[in-house]
All heavy atoms as a GROMACS GRO file, in nm:
protein
  541
    1MET      N    1  -4.298   2.915   0.836
    1MET     CA    2  -4.242   3.052   0.837
    1MET      C    3  -4.092   3.060   0.872
    1MET      O    4  -4.052   2.990   0.963
    1MET     CB    5  -4.324   3.133   0.941
    1MET     CG    6  -4.283   3.273   0.960
    1MET     SD    7  -4.407   3.362   1.043
    1MET     CE    8  -4.327   3.476   1.128
    2PRO      N    9  -4.008   3.118   0.798
    2PRO     CA   10  -3.866   3.116   0.817
    2PRO      C   11  -3.836   3.194   0.948
    2PRO      O   12  -3.884   3.285   0.987
    2PRO     CB   13  -3.792   3.177   0.699
    2PRO     CG   14  -3.905   3.252   0.625
    2PRO     CD   15  -4.027   3.195   0.675
    3VAL      N   16  -3.728   3.136   1.023
    3VAL     CA   17  -3.674   3.203   1.141
    3VAL      C   18  -3.557   3.292   1.102
    3VAL      O   19  -3.464   3.260   1.042
    3VAL     CB   20  -3.624   3.096   1.236
    3VAL    CG1   21  -3.571   3.159   1.364
    3VAL    CG2   22  -3.737   2.997   1.272
    4LEU      N   23  -3.573   3.420   1.145
    4LEU     CA   24  -3.468   3.525   1.123
    4LEU      C   25  -3.381   3.533   1.245
    4LEU      O   26  -3.421   3.522   1.362
    4LEU     CB   27  -3.530   3.654   1.102
    4LEU     CG   28  -3.625   3.670   0.971
    4LEU    CD1   29  -3.679   3.812   0.956
    4LEU    CD2   30  -3.538   3.644   0.859
    5SER      N   31  -3.258   3.544   1.214
    5SER     CA   32  -3.150   3.551   1.330
    5SER      C   33  -3.079   3.690   1.318
    5SER      O   34  -3.040   3.732   1.214
    5SER     CB   35  -3.055   3.435   1.320
    5SER     OG   36  -2.958   3.455   1.410
    6LEU      N   37  -3.062   3.750   1.434
    6LEU     CA   38  -2.991   3.876   1.435
    6LEU      C   39  -2.835   3.852   1.455
    6LEU      O   40  -2.772   3.942   1.447
    6LEU     CB   41  -3.043   3.970   1.547
    6LEU     CG   42  -3.191   3.996   1.537
    6LEU    CD1   43  -3.236   4.085   1.661
    6LEU    CD2   44  -3.208   4.079   1.412
    7ARG      N   45  -2.803   3.724   1.482
    7ARG     CA   46  -2.664   3.694   1.494
    7ARG      C   47  -2.601   3.670   1.361
    7ARG      O   48  -2.663   3.631   1.260
    7ARG     CB   49  -2.650   3.561   1.580
    7ARG     CG   50  -2.711   3.579   1.719
    7ARG     CD   51  -2.706   3.451   1.787
    7ARG     NE   52  -2.579   3.444   1.860
    7ARG     CZ   53  -2.541   3.340   1.916
    7ARG    NH1   54  -2.609   3.230   1.928
    7ARG    NH2   55  -2.430   3.346   1.991
    8GLN      N   56  -2.467   3.708   1.356
    8GLN     CA   57  -2.398   3.687   1.231
    8GLN      C   58  -2.360   3.542   1.218
    8GLN      O   59  -2.345   3.474   1.315
    8GLN     CB   60  -2.267   3.770   1.228
    8GLN     CG   61  -2.277   3.915   1.232
    8GLN     CD   62  -2.138   3.978   1.241
    8GLN    OE1   63  -2.041   3.916   1.270
    8GLN    NE2   64  -2.136   4.103   1.217
    9PRO      N   65  -2.351   3.487   1.110
    9PRO     CA   66  -2.310   3.348   1.088
    9PRO      C   67  -2.169   3.334   1.139
    9PRO      O   68  -2.088   3.420   1.135
    9PRO     CB   69  -2.318   3.323   0.930
    9PRO     CG   70  -2.373   3.451   0.871
    9PRO     CD   71  -2.386   3.555   0.981
   10LEU      N   72  -2.139   3.213   1.186
   10LEU     CA   73  -2.001   3.190   1.243
   10LEU      C   74  -1.895   3.224   1.144
   10LEU      O   75  -1.780   3.273   1.187
   10LEU     CB   76  -1.998   3.039   1.285
   10LEU     CG   77  -2.072   2.997   1.409
   10LEU    CD1   78  -2.063   2.845   1.426
   10LEU    CD2   79  -2.035   3.074   1.528
   11SER      N   80  -1.910   3.200   1.012
   11SER     CA   81  -1.802   3.221   0.915
   11SER      C   82  -1.756   3.366   0.904
   11SER      O   83  -1.663   3.403   0.860
   11SER     CB   84  -1.836   3.151   0.791
   11SER     OG   85  -1.957   3.213   0.741
   12SER      N   86  -1.858   3.462   0.933
   12SER     CA   87  -1.827   3.606   0.914
   12SER      C   88  -1.783   3.670   1.040
   12SER      O   89  -1.757   3.784   1.041
   12SER     CB   90  -1.944   3.668   0.851
   12SER     OG   91  -2.052   3.658   0.934
   13ARG      N   92  -1.788   3.601   1.161
   13ARG     CA   93  -1.750   3.671   1.288
   13ARG      C   94  -1.598   3.683   1.285
   13ARG      O   95  -1.522   3.588   1.251
   13ARG     CB   96  -1.787   3.588   1.404
   13ARG     CG   97  -1.950   3.582   1.420
   13ARG     CD   98  -1.971   3.521   1.551
   13ARG     NE   99  -2.118   3.481   1.547
   13ARG     CZ  100  -2.169   3.409   1.641
   13ARG    NH1  101  -2.098   3.344   1.730
   13ARG    NH2  102  -2.294   3.372   1.631
   14PRO      N  103  -1.545   3.794   1.334
   14PRO     CA  104  -1.400   3.807   1.355
   14PRO      C  105  -1.353   3.711   1.471
   14PRO      O  106  -1.418   3.687   1.567
   14PRO     CB  107  -1.382   3.955   1.404
   14PRO     CG  108  -1.514   3.993   1.450
   14PRO     CD  109  -1.619   3.925   1.377
   15ILE      N  110  -1.237   3.652   1.444
   15ILE     CA  111  -1.182   3.555   1.539
   15ILE      C  112  -1.098   3.640   1.640
   15ILE      O  113  -1.003   3.707   1.590
   15ILE     CB  114  -1.095   3.451   1.467
   15ILE    CG1  115  -1.184   3.375   1.371
   15ILE    CG2  116  -1.027   3.360   1.562
   15ILE    CD1  117  -1.109   3.276   1.286
   16PRO      N  118  -1.123   3.629   1.764
   16PRO     CA  119  -1.034   3.706   1.855
   16PRO      C  120  -0.891   3.637   1.861
   16PRO      O  121  -0.874   3.510   1.864
   16PRO     CB  122  -1.111   3.680   1.993
   16PRO     CG  123  -1.196   3.569   1.973
   16PRO     CD  124  -1.222   3.559   1.838
   17ARG      N  125  -0.790   3.715   1.861
   17ARG     CA  126  -0.656   3.664   1.861
   17ARG      C  127  -0.584   3.731   1.983
   17ARG      O  128  -0.609   3.834   2.014
   17ARG     CB  129  -0.589   3.712   1.739
   17ARG     CG  130  -0.646   3.644   1.606
   17ARG     CD  131  -0.540   3.633   1.494
   17ARG     NE  132  -0.596   3.544   1.388
   17ARG     CZ  133  -0.662   3.582   1.290
   17ARG    NH1  134  -0.668   3.708   1.262
   17ARG    NH2  135  -0.691   3.491   1.195
   18PRO      N  136  -0.496   3.641   2.047
   18PRO     CA  137  -0.424   3.700   2.168
   18PRO      C  138  -0.330   3.807   2.115
   18PRO      O  139  -0.286   3.812   2.001
   18PRO     CB  140  -0.350   3.581   2.209
   18PRO     CG  141  -0.346   3.482   2.096
   18PRO     CD  142  -0.458   3.518   2.013
   19ALA      N  143  -0.303   3.897   2.205
   19ALA     CA  144  -0.219   4.013   2.180
   19ALA      C  145  -0.075   3.953   2.157
   19ALA      O  146  -0.039   3.865   2.231
   19ALA     CB  147  -0.228   4.113   2.295
   20LEU      N  148   0.002   4.022   2.079
   20LEU     CA  149   0.143   3.979   2.060
   20LEU      C  150   0.232   4.037   2.167
   20LEU      O  151   0.209   4.148   2.210
   20LEU     CB  152   0.195   4.027   1.918
   20LEU     CG  153   0.123   3.967   1.800
   20LEU    CD1  154   0.180   4.041   1.678
   20LEU    CD2  155   0.152   3.826   1.787
   21PRO      N  156   0.324   3.963   2.211
   21PRO     CA  157   0.419   4.013   2.312
   21PRO      C  158   0.496   4.129   2.254
   21PRO      O  159   0.524   4.118   2.129
   21PRO     CB  160   0.507   3.887   2.357
   21PRO     CG  161   0.497   3.807   2.241
   21PRO     CD  162   0.356   3.825   2.177
   22PRO      N  163   0.558   4.215   2.340
   22PRO     CA  164   0.634   4.322   2.282
   22PRO      C  165   0.768   4.257   2.230
   22PRO      O  166   0.818   4.158   2.266
   22PRO     CB  167   0.666   4.405   2.416
   22PRO     CG  168   0.637   4.314   2.526
   22PRO     CD  169   0.536   4.218   2.479
   23PRO      N  170   0.824   4.320   2.124
   23PRO     CA  171   0.944   4.267   2.063
   23PRO      C  172   1.058   4.273   2.159
   23PRO      O  173   1.076   4.357   2.245
   23PRO     CB  174   0.974   4.372   1.952
   23PRO     CG  175   0.892   4.499   1.975
   23PRO     CD  176   0.778   4.449   2.066
   24VAL      N  177   1.140   4.171   2.157
   24VAL     CA  178   1.273   4.151   2.244
   24VAL      C  179   1.374   4.221   2.166
   24VAL      O  180   1.405   4.197   2.060
   24VAL     CB  181   1.290   3.998   2.259
   24VAL    CG1  182   1.415   3.978   2.348
   24VAL    CG2  183   1.176   3.923   2.320
   25PRO      N  184   1.454   4.312   2.251
   25PRO     CA  185   1.553   4.384   2.188
   25PRO      C  186   1.677   4.278   2.155
   25PRO      O  187   1.682   4.177   2.224
   25PRO     CB  188   1.606   4.474   2.302
   25PRO     CG  189   1.533   4.444   2.427
   25PRO     CD  190   1.419   4.351   2.395
   26ALA      N  191   1.734   4.306   2.047
   26ALA     CA  192   1.834   4.207   2.002
   26ALA      C  193   1.956   4.216   2.088
   26ALA      O  194   1.998   4.331   2.132
   26ALA     CB  195   1.872   4.241   1.851
   27ARG      N  196   2.010   4.098   2.124
   27ARG     CA  197   2.128   4.102   2.216
   27ARG      C  198   2.249   4.092   2.124
   27ARG      O  199   2.254   4.024   2.014
   27ARG     CB  200   2.122   3.976   2.300
   27ARG     CG  201   2.026   3.992   2.427
   27ARG     CD  202   2.057   3.883   2.512
   27ARG     NE  203   1.944   3.787   2.509
   27ARG     CZ  204   1.929   3.676   2.561
   27ARG    NH1  205   2.029   3.616   2.623
   27ARG    NH2  206   1.816   3.608   2.559
   28PRO      N  207   2.357   4.166   2.164
   28PRO     CA  208   2.487   4.151   2.072
   28PRO      C  209   2.528   4.003   2.091
   28PRO      O  210   2.516   3.944   2.196
   28PRO     CB  211   2.578   4.242   2.145
   28PRO     CG  212   2.530   4.278   2.281
   28PRO     CD  213   2.379   4.248   2.277
   29THR      N  214   2.591   3.949   1.982
   29THR     CA  215   2.631   3.810   1.991
   29THR      C  216   2.764   3.809   2.072
   29THR      O  217   2.842   3.905   2.082
   29THR     CB  218   2.661   3.768   1.838
   29THR    OG1  219   2.760   3.852   1.782
   29THR    CG2  220   2.538   3.766   1.755
   30ALA      N  221   2.777   3.694   2.127
   30ALA     CA  222   2.912   3.671   2.215
   30ALA      C  223   3.030   3.661   2.126
   30ALA      O  224   3.016   3.602   2.026
   30ALA     CB  225   2.882   3.552   2.298
   31ARG      N  226   3.139   3.704   2.178
   31ARG     CA  227   3.265   3.695   2.106
   31ARG      C  228   3.300   3.549   2.096
   31ARG      O  229   3.280   3.468   2.192
   31ARG     CB  230   3.372   3.774   2.185
   31ARG     CG  231   3.499   3.777   2.116
   31ARG     CD  232   3.599   3.878   2.184
   31ARG     NE  233   3.614   3.837   2.325
   31ARG     CZ  234   3.735   3.793   2.355
   31ARG    NH1  235   3.841   3.779   2.276
   31ARG    NH2  236   3.761   3.758   2.487
   32ARG      N  237   3.352   3.494   1.986
   32ARG     CA  238   3.384   3.362   1.966
   32ARG      C  239   3.532   3.354   1.954
   32ARG      O  240   3.590   3.426   1.873
   32ARG     CB  241   3.322   3.295   1.851
   32ARG     CG  242   3.166   3.290   1.868
   32ARG     CD  243   3.112   3.218   1.751
   32ARG     NE  244   2.959   3.219   1.756
   32ARG     CZ  245   2.893   3.118   1.819
   32ARG    NH1  246   2.952   3.011   1.872
   32ARG    NH2  247   2.762   3.132   1.828
   33VAL      N  248   3.592   3.257   2.024
   33VAL     CA  249   3.738   3.222   2.025
   33VAL      C  250   3.752   3.083   1.994
   33VAL      O  251   3.690   3.002   2.078
   33VAL     CB  252   3.814   3.268   2.143
   33VAL    CG1  253   3.958   3.250   2.131
   33VAL    CG2  254   3.782   3.417   2.166
   34SER      N  255   3.839   3.032   1.898
   34SER     CA  256   3.851   2.888   1.886
   34SER      C  257   3.938   2.832   1.991
   34SER      O  258   4.024   2.911   2.051
   34SER     CB  259   3.906   2.867   1.745
   34SER     OG  260   4.055   2.893   1.753
   35SER      N  261   3.910   2.710   2.026
   35SER     CA  262   3.984   2.642   2.131
   35SER      C  263   4.140   2.631   2.087
   35SER      O  264   4.232   2.640   2.164
   35SER     CB  265   3.927   2.505   2.157
   35SER     OG  266   3.936   2.429   2.039
   36HIS      N  267   4.157   2.618   1.956
   36HIS     CA  268   4.298   2.607   1.907
   36HIS      C  269   4.383   2.742   1.930
   36HIS      O  270   4.488   2.740   1.969
   36HIS     CB  271   4.297   2.592   1.756
   36HIS     CG  272   4.239   2.448   1.717
   36HIS    ND1  273   4.304   2.330   1.744
   36HIS    CD2  274   4.119   2.407   1.664
   36HIS    CE1  275   4.235   2.227   1.704
   36HIS    NE2  276   4.126   2.279   1.657
   37ALA      N  277   4.303   2.856   1.916
   37ALA     CA  278   4.362   2.982   1.944
   37ALA      C  279   4.389   3.003   2.095
   37ALA      O  280   4.492   3.051   2.128
   37ALA     CB  281   4.280   3.101   1.893
   38LEU      N  282   4.312   2.946   2.176
   38LEU     CA  283   4.330   2.970   2.325
   38LEU      C  284   4.443   2.878   2.375
   38LEU      O  285   4.524   2.914   2.454
   38LEU     CB  286   4.197   2.926   2.397
   38LEU     CG  287   4.086   3.011   2.414
   38LEU    CD1  288   3.968   2.959   2.476
   38LEU    CD2  289   4.133   3.147   2.478
   39LEU      N  290   4.441   2.744   2.326
   39LEU     CA  291   4.535   2.656   2.381
   39LEU      C  292   4.678   2.661   2.307
   39LEU      O  293   4.776   2.619   2.366
   39LEU     CB  294   4.484   2.507   2.359
   39LEU     CG  295   4.366   2.473   2.448
   39LEU    CD1  296   4.302   2.344   2.406
   39LEU    CD2  297   4.402   2.474   2.598
   40GLU      N  298   4.678   2.724   2.192
   40GLU     CA  299   4.798   2.736   2.113
   40GLU      C  300   4.888   2.614   2.111
   40GLU      O  301   5.006   2.610   2.132
   40GLU     CB  302   4.883   2.852   2.169
   40GLU     CG  303   4.812   2.986   2.153
   40GLU     CD  304   4.891   3.104   2.224
   40GLU    OE1  305   4.978   3.078   2.309
   40GLU    OE2  306   4.866   3.218   2.191
   41GLY      N  307   4.823   2.496   2.079
   41GLY     CA  308   4.898   2.371   2.062
   41GLY      C  309   4.929   2.292   2.197
   41GLY      O  310   4.975   2.180   2.183
   42GLU      N  311   4.901   2.356   2.317
   42GLU     CA  312   4.904   2.285   2.439
   42GLU      C  313   4.779   2.211   2.468
   42GLU      O  314   4.680   2.217   2.413
   42GLU     CB  315   4.934   2.397   2.547
   42GLU     CG  316   5.060   2.474   2.517
   42GLU     CD  317   5.193   2.392   2.542
   42GLU    OE1  318   5.193   2.306   2.611
   42GLU    OE2  319   5.275   2.429   2.455
   43ARG      N  320   4.785   2.126   2.574
   43ARG     CA  321   4.673   2.040   2.625
   43ARG      C  322   4.605   2.116   2.742
   43ARG      O  323   4.497   2.081   2.773
   43ARG     CB  324   4.718   1.914   2.667
   43ARG     CG  325   4.799   1.832   2.568
   43ARG     CD  326   4.734   1.762   2.456
   43ARG     NE  327   4.624   1.680   2.482
   43ARG     CZ  328   4.541   1.638   2.387
   43ARG    NH1  329   4.572   1.673   2.261
   43ARG    NH2  330   4.443   1.551   2.421
   44GLU      N  331   4.664   2.219   2.812
   44GLU     CA  332   4.600   2.282   2.917
   44GLU      C  333   4.634   2.434   2.925
   44GLU      O  334   4.730   2.477   2.877
   44GLU     CB  335   4.660   2.219   3.052
   44GLU     CG  336   4.598   2.274   3.175
   44GLU     CD  337   4.643   2.200   3.302
   44GLU    OE1  338   4.717   2.099   3.287
   44GLU    OE2  339   4.600   2.241   3.412
   45LEU      N  340   4.528   2.488   2.976
   45LEU     CA  341   4.539   2.650   2.996
   45LEU      C  342   4.488   2.683   3.129
   45LEU      O  343   4.384   2.627   3.175
   45LEU     CB  344   4.447   2.710   2.885
   45LEU     CG  345   4.427   2.859   2.894
   45LEU    CD1  346   4.551   2.938   2.854
   45LEU    CD2  347   4.308   2.902   2.799
   46VAL      N  348   4.557   2.779   3.198
   46VAL     CA  349   4.518   2.817   3.326
   46VAL      C  350   4.454   2.957   3.302
   46VAL      O  351   4.514   3.044   3.248
   46VAL     CB  352   4.628   2.824   3.432
   46VAL    CG1  353   4.585   2.881   3.565
   46VAL    CG2  354   4.697   2.687   3.447
   47ILE      N  355   4.325   2.970   3.355
   47ILE     CA  356   4.262   3.095   3.349
   47ILE      C  357   4.242   3.156   3.484
   47ILE      O  358   4.197   3.080   3.579
   47ILE     CB  359   4.122   3.070   3.291
   47ILE    CG1  360   4.126   3.004   3.147
   47ILE    CG2  361   4.040   3.204   3.283
   47ILE    CD1  362   3.989   2.959   3.097
   48GLN      N  363   4.293   3.272   3.506
   48GLN     CA  364   4.277   3.336   3.639
   48GLN      C  365   4.142   3.432   3.636
   48GLN      O  366   4.131   3.505   3.536
   48GLN     CB  367   4.401   3.431   3.664
   48GLN     CG  368   4.520   3.355   3.693
   48GLN     CD  369   4.642   3.440   3.706
   48GLN    OE1  370   4.643   3.547   3.664
   48GLN    NE2  371   4.743   3.380   3.774
   49HIS      N  372   4.069   3.412   3.741
   49HIS     CA  373   3.939   3.477   3.745
   49HIS      C  374   3.909   3.515   3.888
   49HIS      O  375   3.888   3.426   3.968
   49HIS     CB  376   3.830   3.402   3.670
   49HIS     CG  377   3.688   3.466   3.690
   49HIS    ND1  378   3.661   3.583   3.618
   49HIS    CD2  379   3.576   3.442   3.763
   49HIS    CE1  380   3.538   3.615   3.649
   49HIS    NE2  381   3.480   3.537   3.731
   50GLN      N  382   3.906   3.649   3.919
   50GLN     CA  383   3.860   3.690   4.062
   50GLN      C  384   3.946   3.622   4.163
   50GLN      O  385   3.892   3.570   4.266
   50GLN     CB  386   3.713   3.675   4.089
   50GLN     CG  387   3.637   3.765   3.994
   50GLN     CD  388   3.494   3.753   4.022
   50GLN    OE1  389   3.449   3.672   4.108
   50GLN    NE2  390   3.401   3.835   3.962
   51GLY      N  391   4.086   3.605   4.143
   51GLY     CA  392   4.170   3.547   4.243
   51GLY      C  393   4.168   3.391   4.243
   51GLY      O  394   4.236   3.331   4.330
   52SER      N  395   4.098   3.336   4.157
   52SER     CA  396   4.097   3.180   4.155
   52SER      C  397   4.152   3.140   4.014
   52SER      O  398   4.153   3.214   3.922
   52SER     CB  399   3.950   3.132   4.164
   52SER     OG  400   3.902   3.157   4.282
   53GLU      N  401   4.203   3.020   4.016
   53GLU     CA  402   4.253   2.966   3.887
   53GLU      C  403   4.166   2.859   3.836
   53GLU      O  404   4.126   2.766   3.920
   53GLU     CB  405   4.400   2.907   3.917
   53GLU     CG  406   4.504   3.014   3.937
   53GLU     CD  407   4.639   2.945   3.930
   53GLU    OE1  408   4.662   2.825   3.940
   53GLU    OE2  409   4.745   3.026   3.919
   54TYR      N  410   4.147   2.855   3.716
   54TYR     CA  411   4.064   2.747   3.652
   54TYR      C  412   4.145   2.688   3.541
   54TYR      O  413   4.223   2.764   3.468
   54TYR     CB  414   3.933   2.809   3.579
   54TYR     CG  415   3.850   2.869   3.685
   54TYR    CD1  416   3.862   2.994   3.740
   54TYR    CD2  417   3.736   2.795   3.734
   54TYR    CE1  418   3.778   3.051   3.824
   54TYR    CE2  419   3.656   2.850   3.829
   54TYR     CZ  420   3.663   2.982   3.874
   54TYR     OH  421   3.575   3.031   3.964
   55HIS      N  422   4.134   2.548   3.529
   55HIS     CA  423   4.221   2.486   3.430
   55HIS      C  424   4.116   2.433   3.317
   55HIS      O  425   4.025   2.360   3.346
   55HIS     CB  426   4.273   2.369   3.496
   55HIS     CG  427   4.378   2.395   3.598
   55HIS    ND1  428   4.508   2.398   3.582
   55HIS    CD2  429   4.362   2.432   3.734
   55HIS    CE1  430   4.575   2.449   3.689
   55HIS    NE2  431   4.482   2.462   3.792
   56LEU      N  432   4.158   2.470   3.199
   56LEU     CA  433   4.086   2.422   3.073
   56LEU      C  434   4.180   2.325   3.016
   56LEU      O  435   4.286   2.355   2.966
   56LEU     CB  436   4.068   2.551   2.974
   56LEU     CG  437   3.992   2.521   2.857
   56LEU    CD1  438   3.850   2.465   2.893
   56LEU    CD2  439   3.989   2.631   2.750
   57ARG      N  440   4.128   2.194   3.012
   57ARG     CA  441   4.193   2.088   2.963
   57ARG      C  442   4.141   2.023   2.839
   57ARG      O  443   4.021   2.013   2.829
   57ARG     CB  444   4.220   1.973   3.067
   57ARG     CG  445   4.301   2.011   3.182
   57ARG     CD  446   4.320   1.896   3.279
   57ARG     NE  447   4.389   1.939   3.392
   57ARG     CZ  448   4.340   1.980   3.511
   57ARG    NH1  449   4.212   1.980   3.520
   57ARG    NH2  450   4.426   2.016   3.609
   58LEU      N  451   4.231   1.990   2.746
   58LEU     CA  452   4.182   1.907   2.624
   58LEU      C  453   4.205   1.767   2.648
   58LEU      O  454   4.325   1.720   2.671
   58LEU     CB  455   4.265   1.953   2.500
   58LEU     CG  456   4.219   1.900   2.360
   58LEU    CD1  457   4.078   1.930   2.330
   58LEU    CD2  458   4.320   1.955   2.262
   59THR      N  459   4.108   1.680   2.644
   59THR     CA  460   4.117   1.540   2.678
   59THR      C  461   4.172   1.461   2.550
   59THR      O  462   4.177   1.515   2.447
   59THR     CB  463   3.996   1.476   2.723
   59THR    OG1  464   3.899   1.478   2.608
   59THR    CG2  465   3.926   1.560   2.838
   60ARG      N  466   4.211   1.337   2.573
   60ARG     CA  467   4.248   1.242   2.469
   60ARG      C  468   4.138   1.234   2.359
   60ARG      O  469   4.160   1.207   2.247
   60ARG     CB  470   4.284   1.109   2.518
   60ARG     CG  471   4.431   1.117   2.584
   60ARG     CD  472   4.454   0.975   2.642
   60ARG     NE  473   4.428   0.981   2.780
   60ARG     CZ  474   4.445   0.881   2.866
   60ARG    NH1  475   4.473   0.767   2.819
   60ARG    NH2  476   4.421   0.902   2.988
   61ASN      N  477   4.009   1.252   2.411
   61ASN     CA  478   3.899   1.239   2.319
   61ASN      C  479   3.857   1.364   2.257
   61ASN      O  480   3.741   1.379   2.202
   61ASN     CB  481   3.780   1.171   2.389
   61ASN     CG  482   3.808   1.026   2.433
   61ASN    OD1  483   3.872   0.955   2.373
   61ASN    ND2  484   3.752   0.990   2.551
   62ASP      N  485   3.935   1.473   2.259
   62ASP     CA  486   3.913   1.598   2.200
   62ASP      C  487   3.804   1.667   2.264
   62ASP      O  488   3.726   1.744   2.201
   62ASP     CB  489   3.913   1.594   2.051
   62ASP     CG  490   4.042   1.584   1.991
   62ASP    OD1  491   4.140   1.633   2.045
   62ASP    OD2  492   4.053   1.530   1.874
   63LYS      N  493   3.784   1.652   2.401
   63LYS     CA  494   3.672   1.723   2.473
   63LYS      C  495   3.738   1.824   2.557
   63LYS      O  496   3.851   1.807   2.606
   63LYS     CB  497   3.595   1.622   2.562
   63LYS     CG  498   3.535   1.507   2.485
   63LYS     CD  499   3.416   1.547   2.419
   63LYS     CE  500   3.347   1.426   2.349
   63LYS     NZ  501   3.248   1.460   2.256
   64LEU      N  502   3.671   1.931   2.589
   64LEU     CA  503   3.719   2.034   2.684
   64LEU      C  504   3.667   2.014   2.813
   64LEU      O  505   3.541   1.997   2.828
   64LEU     CB  506   3.693   2.172   2.630
   64LEU     CG  507   3.760   2.216   2.507
   64LEU    CD1  508   3.710   2.354   2.457
   64LEU    CD2  509   3.915   2.216   2.521
   65ILE      N  510   3.755   2.023   2.918
   65ILE     CA  511   3.703   2.023   3.067
   65ILE      C  512   3.758   2.140   3.136
   65ILE      O  513   3.872   2.166   3.123
   65ILE     CB  514   3.752   1.885   3.126
   65ILE    CG1  515   3.694   1.769   3.064
   65ILE    CG2  516   3.719   1.893   3.277
   65ILE    CD1  517   3.743   1.640   3.112
   66LEU      N  518   3.664   2.211   3.205
   66LEU     CA  519   3.705   2.325   3.280
   66LEU      C  520   3.687   2.289   3.426
   66LEU      O  521   3.576   2.253   3.464
   66LEU     CB  522   3.614   2.458   3.250
   66LEU     CG  523   3.656   2.577   3.319
   66LEU    CD1  524   3.777   2.628   3.286
   66LEU    CD2  525   3.541   2.685   3.282
   67THR      N  526   3.801   2.302   3.507
   67THR     CA  527   3.795   2.263   3.650
   67THR      C  528   3.854   2.375   3.721
   67THR      O  529   3.928   2.456   3.672
   67THR     CB  530   3.865   2.130   3.677
   67THR    OG1  531   4.004   2.145   3.636
   67THR    CG2  532   3.799   2.013   3.616
   68LYS      N  533   3.818   2.381   3.847
   68LYS     CA  534   3.870   2.484   3.942
   68LYS      C  535   3.992   2.426   4.019
   68LYS      O  536   4.000   2.312   4.049
   68LYS     CB  537   3.764   2.532   4.036
   68LYS     CG  538   3.804   2.650   4.122
   68LYS     CD  539   3.699   2.702   4.199
   68LYS     CE  540   3.734   2.832   4.268
   68LYS     NZ  541   3.637   2.899   4.346
   0.00000   0.00000   0.00000
């Protein structure tokens, strides 16, 4: 005698899915300035910020270093 099942077969059951997180509001992109425009052909630039001076230097290896 065949056995009857009240359960749905596995293939037809809906698969529970996690809820999607709320959308993240888009942030405005940061302003971009080239190092050439900042340094204007020099190797060092002094930046004043909240009463302190920071030195932006271009090294011999074309790397930028920011120091206080």
